[in-house]
C-alpha positions in Angstrom: 117.1 76.2 127.0 114.6 73.4 125.8 113.0 72.5 122.7 109.0 72.6 122.7 106.3 71.6 120.1 103.0 73.3 120.6 99.7 73.9 118.7 98.8 77.8 117.1 96.1 79.3 115.5 96.3 82.2 113.3 93.6 83.6 110.8 95.2 85.6 108.0 93.9 86.9 104.6 95.2 86.4 101.4 94.0 87.3 97.9 93.5 84.0 95.5 94.8 83.7 92.2 91.6 84.6 90.4 91.2 87.9 92.8 94.9 89.2 91.6 94.5 88.5 88.3 91.2 90.8 88.1 93.1 93.4 89.9 95.6 93.5 87.5 93.2 93.3 84.8 91.4 96.3 86.0 94.8 98.0 86.3 95.5 98.3 82.8 94.3 100.5 79.9 92.8 99.7 76.7 95.8 99.3 74.8 97.9 97.1 77.6 94.5 95.0 77.8 94.5 94.1 74.3 97.7 93.0 74.8 97.3 90.8 78.0 94.5 89.4 75.8 96.7 88.3 73.0 99.4 86.9 75.4 96.4 84.9 77.3 95.1 83.5 74.3 98.7 82.5 73.1 99.2 80.7 76.0 95.7 78.8 77.1 94.6 77.1 73.7 91.2 76.4 75.5 90.8 80.0 75.3 89.1 80.8 72.0 87.7 84.6 70.5 85.1 85.1 68.3 87.1 86.3 65.1 90.9 85.2 63.7 93.4 87.6 65.5 96.4 88.0 63.7 99.5 87.2 65.5 102.0 89.6 67.1 104.9 88.9 69.0 105.1 92.0 70.6 103.5 91.5 73.3 104.2 93.1 77.0 105.0 91.1 79.6 102.7 90.4 82.5 103.1 88.1 85.3 100.5 85.1 84.7 99.6 83.7 88.3 96.6 81.9 86.7 97.9 78.2 87.0 99.1 78.6 90.3 96.2 77.2 92.4 96.5 73.4 90.3 98.3 70.8 92.5 98.3 67.5 89.5 99.3 65.6 92.1 96.3 65.9 94.2 93.5 65.9 91.2 92.7 62.0 90.1 91.5 62.3 86.6 88.3 59.8 88.0 87.6 62.2 90.4 86.4 65.5 87.6 82.7 65.8 87.0 83.0 65.7 83.2 79.9 67.2 82.8 80.7 70.6 84.4 82.9 71.1 81.8 80.1 70.2 78.8 77.0 72.5 77.7 74.7 71.3 75.7 74.1 74.7 74.1 74.6 74.8 70.4 74.9 78.3 70.6 78.1 79.6 72.7 77.1 82.4 75.1 79.8 84.6 73.4 77.5 84.8 70.2 74.6 86.3 72.1 76.6 89.2 73.3 76.4 92.6 71.4 79.7 94.0 71.2 79.5 98.1 70.2 83.3 98.3 69.0 83.3 98.0 65.0 84.9 95.5 63.2 86.2 97.7 60.7 88.1 99.8 63.2 89.9 96.6 65.0 91.9 96.1 62.2 93.3 99.5 61.7 96.9 100.0 62.8 99.3 103.1 63.0 102.3 102.6 60.4 105.1 104.5 61.7 107.8 105.6 59.2 111.4 104.7 59.2 113.4 107.5 59.7 117.3 108.6 60.4 118.1 109.3 63.6 119.2 112.3 65.1 122.6 111.2 65.8 123.2 109.7 62.2 121.6 112.8 61.1 124.6 114.9 62.5 126.9 112.0 61.6 126.0 112.6 58.1 126.6 116.5 58.5 130.0 115.9 60.0 131.3 113.8 56.7 131.1 116.7 54.7 134.0 118.3 57.0 137.5 117.9 56.3 138.8 116.7 59.1 141.8 114.4 60.1 141.6 110.4 61.5 141.5 111.6 65.4 139.9 114.9 64.9 136.9 112.5 63.0 136.8 110.1 65.9 136.7 113.1 68.4 134.0 114.4 66.4 132.1 111.5 66.1 132.5 110.9 70.3 131.4 114.4 70.8 128.0 114.0 68.2 127.4 110.3 70.3 127.4 112.8 73.6 124.5 114.7 72.0 121.0 114.4 74.5 117.8 114.9 72.8 117.5 118.5 74.0 120.9 118.9 71.3 122.8 119.7 74.5 126.4 118.1 75.6 126.1 117.8 79.4 129.3 116.3 80.3 132.6 118.2 80.8 135.3 118.3 77.8 137.6 117.2 80.8 135.6 113.9 81.2 135.1 113.5 77.4 138.6 113.7 76.7 139.3 110.7 79.4 136.7 108.9 78.3 137.9 109.2 74.8 141.8 107.6 76.1 139.4 105.0 78.3 137.1 103.8 75.8 138.5 104.7 72.5 141.7 104.4 72.6 142.5 108.3 71.8 144.9 110.6 73.4 144.1 114.1 73.3 144.1 117.5 75.1 141.4 119.7 76.3 142.0 122.0 74.1 142.0 119.8 70.8 138.8 118.4 71.8 137.4 122.3 72.3 138.5 122.6 68.9 136.5 120.1 67.0 133.7 120.9 69.5 133.8 124.3 67.3 132.8 121.9 63.9 130.2 120.4 65.7 129.1 124.2 66.7 128.5 124.4 63.1 125.9 121.5 62.1 122.2 121.4 61.8 119.8 122.6 63.5 121.7 125.7 64.4 123.4 125.6 68.5 123.6 121.5 68.9 126.3 120.8 70.9 126.0 123.5 73.2 126.8 122.6 76.9 124.4 124.9 78.4 121.8 127.4 77.3 123.8 130.5 77.6 126.2 128.7 74.9 123.5 127.5 72.5 121.4 131.1 72.1 124.8 132.4 71.5 125.8 130.2 68.5 122.4 130.4 67.2 122.6 134.4 67.2 126.0 134.4 65.5 124.7 132.5 62.6 121.9 135.2 62.3 122.1 137.7 59.7 123.8 140.2 61.7 122.0 143.8 62.1 121.6 146.1 65.3 119.0 144.2 67.4 120.9 140.7 66.7 124.4 142.3 67.7 123.0 144.2 70.6 121.1 140.1 71.8 124.5 138.7 71.0 126.0 141.1 73.2 123.3 140.5 76.3 123.7 136.8 76.2 127.7 137.3 76.4 128.0 139.7 79.1 125.0 140.0 81.0 123.5 136.4 80.5 122.3 136.4 84.6 120.7 139.7 84.6 118.9 138.8 81.6 117.6 135.3 83.6 116.5 137.5 86.0 114.9 140.0 84.3 116.6 143.0 85.6 115.7 145.5 82.7 116.8 148.8 84.1 120.4 147.1 85.0 120.4 146.1 80.5 119.4 149.6 79.6 122.1 151.2 82.1 124.6 148.4 80.8 124.3 148.9 77.6 123.2 152.7 77.7 119.7 151.8 75.5 116.3 152.8 75.9 113.4 150.3 76.4 112.6 150.5 73.2 115.8 148.8 71.6 116.0 146.8 74.6 113.0 145.3 73.7 113.8 145.0 70.1 116.6 142.9 71.4 114.5 140.4 73.6 112.0 140.0 70.6 115.2 138.3 68.8 116.2 136.6 71.8 112.6 135.1 72.1 113.0 133.7 68.1 115.6 131.3 69.5 115.1 127.6 70.1 116.4 126.8 73.5 116.4 123.2 72.7 117.5 122.4 68.8 117.6 118.9 69.6 113.8 119.0 69.5 113.5 121.1 66.4 114.8 117.8 64.5 111.8 116.8 61.8 113.1 113.4 61.4 113.5 112.2 64.8 111.0 109.4 64.2 110.4 109.1 67.5 107.3 106.8 68.4 104.4 108.9 69.5 101.9 107.7 72.1 98.5 107.3 71.2 96.0 107.3 73.4 92.7 105.2 73.4 90.1 106.9 75.5 88.5 103.6 77.9 85.3 105.8 78.6 82.8 107.8 76.2 80.8 110.6 77.6 78.2 112.0 75.5 75.2 114.6 76.4 72.1 113.2 74.9 68.8 115.2 75.4 70.6 117.2 78.5 71.4 113.9 79.4 74.7 112.1 80.2 75.8 108.7 78.3 78.3 106.6 79.5 79.9 104.1 77.0 83.0 101.4 77.8 85.3 101.2 74.8 84.2 98.1 72.7 88.1 97.2 73.1 86.9 96.4 76.7 83.9 93.8 75.7 86.5 91.1 73.8 84.3 87.5 72.7 85.9 85.5 74.4 84.8 81.7 75.2 86.2 78.4 76.1 87.2 76.3 73.0 85.1 73.8 71.5 87.7 71.4 70.8 88.6 70.9 74.6 85.2 70.5 75.2 85.1 67.9 72.5 88.1 66.3 74.3 86.7 65.4 77.5 83.1 64.8 75.7 85.6 61.8 74.1 87.2 60.6 77.3 84.1 60.4 79.0 82.5 58.1 76.4 86.0 55.7 76.5 85.3 52.5 78.6 88.9 52.1 79.0 91.1 54.8 80.0 94.9 54.6 79.7 97.3 57.1 82.3 98.1 59.2 79.1 94.4 60.1 78.4 93.8 60.6 82.3 97.5 62.6 82.5 95.6 64.8 79.1 92.2 65.1 81.2 94.5 66.8 84.0 96.2 68.9 81.8 92.9 69.8 79.7 90.9 70.6 83.2 94.0 72.8 83.9 93.4 74.9 81.0 89.5 75.1 81.1 89.5 76.5 84.8 92.2 79.0 83.5 89.8 79.8 80.5 86.8 80.2 82.7 88.8 82.6 85.5 89.9 84.4 82.6 86.7 85.4 81.1 84.8 85.8 84.7 88.0 88.3 85.1 87.1 90.2 82.3 83.4 90.2 82.8 84.2 91.6 86.3 86.9 94.1 84.8 83.8 95.1 82.4 81.3 95.7 85.6 83.8 97.0 88.1 84.9 99.6 85.1 81.4 101.0 84.2 80.3 101.3 87.6 83.1 103.8 89.1 83.3 105.6 86.3 79.6 106.2 86.1 79.7 107.3 90.0 82.4 109.4 88.9 80.6 111.0 86.0 77.4 112.0 88.3 79.1 112.8 90.7 80.8 115.4 88.5 77.5 116.3 86.6 77.5 119.7 86.2 81.3 119.6 85.0 80.5 117.0 82.4 76.8 118.9 81.5 79.2 122.6 80.7 82.9 121.8 80.6 83.6 124.8 83.3 86.5 123.4 85.1 85.5 126.0 88.4 82.1 122.9 88.4 84.3 120.5 89.2 83.2 119.5 93.2 86.1 118.7 95.5 86.2 114.7 95.3 88.5 111.8 96.7 89.2 108.7 96.0 87.1 107.3 99.1 84.2 109.2 98.1 83.4 107.1 95.2 84.7 103.9 97.2 81.9 105.0 99.5 79.3 105.2 96.9 80.1 102.0 95.0 80.9 100.0 97.7 84.2 99.2 96.9 87.9 99.1 97.9 90.0 102.6 97.6 92.8 101.0 96.3 90.2 99.6 93.2 89.0 102.9 92.5 92.9 104.0 92.4 93.7 101.1 89.8 90.4 102.4 87.6 91.6 106.2 87.9 95.3 106.0 87.5 95.9 105.3 83.8 91.9 105.4 82.0 91.4 107.7 80.1 87.4 109.0 79.1 86.4 110.7 75.7 84.3 114.1 76.7 82.5 116.8 74.5 85.7 118.7 75.5 88.3 116.4 74.8 90.0 113.4 75.9 90.7 113.6 80.0 92.6 111.6 82.4 90.3 110.1 85.1 92.2 111.0 88.2 92.3 114.9 87.3 88.8 114.6 88.0 90.1 114.1 91.7 91.0 117.3 93.7 90.9 118.0 97.4 88.7 120.7 98.8 88.9 123.8 101.1 86.2 126.2 102.7 85.1 129.6 101.0 83.9 132.8 103.0 80.4 131.2 102.9 81.2 127.6 104.2 80.9 126.0 101.2 83.4 123.7 100.0 85.1 124.2 96.7 87.6 122.0 94.8 90.8 123.1 94.7 91.0 123.1 90.8 88.2 125.8 90.8 91.0 127.9 93.0 93.6 126.8 90.6 92.1 128.1 87.6 90.6 131.2 88.9 94.6 132.2 89.8 95.3 130.9 86.7 93.1 133.7 84.9 93.9 136.5 87.3 97.8 136.1 86.4 96.4 135.5 82.8 94.5 139.1 82.9 97.4 141.0 84.7 100.2 144.1 83.7 102.5 142.3 82.9 104.6 145.2 83.0 103.9 145.1 87.2 103.5 141.3 87.5 101.2 140.4 90.6 103.2 138.9 93.8 101.8 136.0 95.5 100.8 138.8 98.6 98.5 140.3 95.9 96.9 137.3 94.3 96.2 135.7 98.2 94.5 139.4 98.7 92.0 139.0 95.2 91.6 135.5 95.7 90.3 136.5 99.4 88.0 139.3 97.5 86.7 136.6 95.1 85.4 134.7 98.3 88.7 132.0 98.4 90.6 133.1 102.1 94.0 131.1 101.4 97.7 132.2 102.7 100.3 133.7 100.5 102.2 130.3 100.7 99.0 128.2 99.9 99.3 130.8 97.1 102.9 130.2 96.0 102.1 126.2 96.3 99.2 126.4 93.6 101.3 128.7 91.5 104.0 126.1 91.3 101.6 123.3 90.2 100.2 125.5 87.4 104.2 125.8 86.4 103.9 129.6 86.6 106.9 131.3 87.7 107.3 134.0 90.0 106.4 137.7 89.5 109.7 138.9 89.0 110.0 136.1 85.5 106.7 137.4 84.6 108.0 140.9 83.8 107.4 141.8 80.0 108.5 145.5 78.4 
């Protein structure tokens, strides 16, 4: 086999660093975008803002490929046209821009209260019990195995093995189970249970006993499967009770908490606060769209860096150190200009895309009726504003809009279509809304099956199969007819 050399022409498309940067900025929601701005302001001293920002070290990590395009070895300081980086305007552009974001609101921050964790709350209670040294270690380990819902999901044999290997505590399953009963006495009631049945049983045992509570305990302990499957007739026969007695016992069970860990008031979880990226208002019967002012920061190129270039230009004798400094300054100025342009394009792309969505779903935004939502896919908006589908996806995926009917995730306005009996295309969201309404109004003693729901929808002009009804019902997180049955 011989080796040969030959020439080959190849045409390929590659995204420029500027395009990659723009795509990343478009994808960010408002709060993440603010953090990205602060990060860029720290990393690039040539970029400046209209007001001093408080420093914050807790930034999200973003891949910044702005400077990757620079190749200092191929650029000479004498080749740089310094006049391109200098401006005769005494008033920078950012001073002439309007910003609809109030400076008073900008300084607001959400304080988070420091409290006791759920695990520490349980440990504090354990300290009130008299336990031997080994029992105390087992109890601490069991409390550490409790998840956020308040359950211990692992088997006692696995916990026994872990105690031996990790804590050097050699014990038996029987002793661990004995200590677990101590954990079951902690608050909130039901904590440390291994399954839902045990959780409900613990809560019932700690309630004030009466005939209804006693019957509820028997149902949970002896007929849990029939109860979960709502076989009410079998329950009445098993315990020789009438419908009214069973109803009272079920009401006692329904008052219990299936997730006791979630009831802990001091769990100091950080709540995610949604900042809408857009706002839609109805003014004189017309829709008015505004972009959140946080998406329009006052950015400009630092005058100090421009003055450095001006000083280099005026200097007659230029040293090597000065030339190296000019190359660095050029790199940072180019990165700053690119970033400012990317922010401007981001604003424009977001506004144009949301404006197209707003006009496409005009009837919904004017009325708030989800049945007025038109079938809409990403390609519909992409074709209308002549942008790529991936760009529309980036805008819609993690952005929120403040409407007169609440704050909505933009991607919720997109839905597939189907044809009704009149040949018109309707949104699947409209069908789901009607399906939800029909199920809400059904007789809970005799819930409608998927087949019956399919017939009702056909009568309303939506010819869909039983399997499709089942799919929509599952998407709405609505159980089957048997599990919707009530006494």
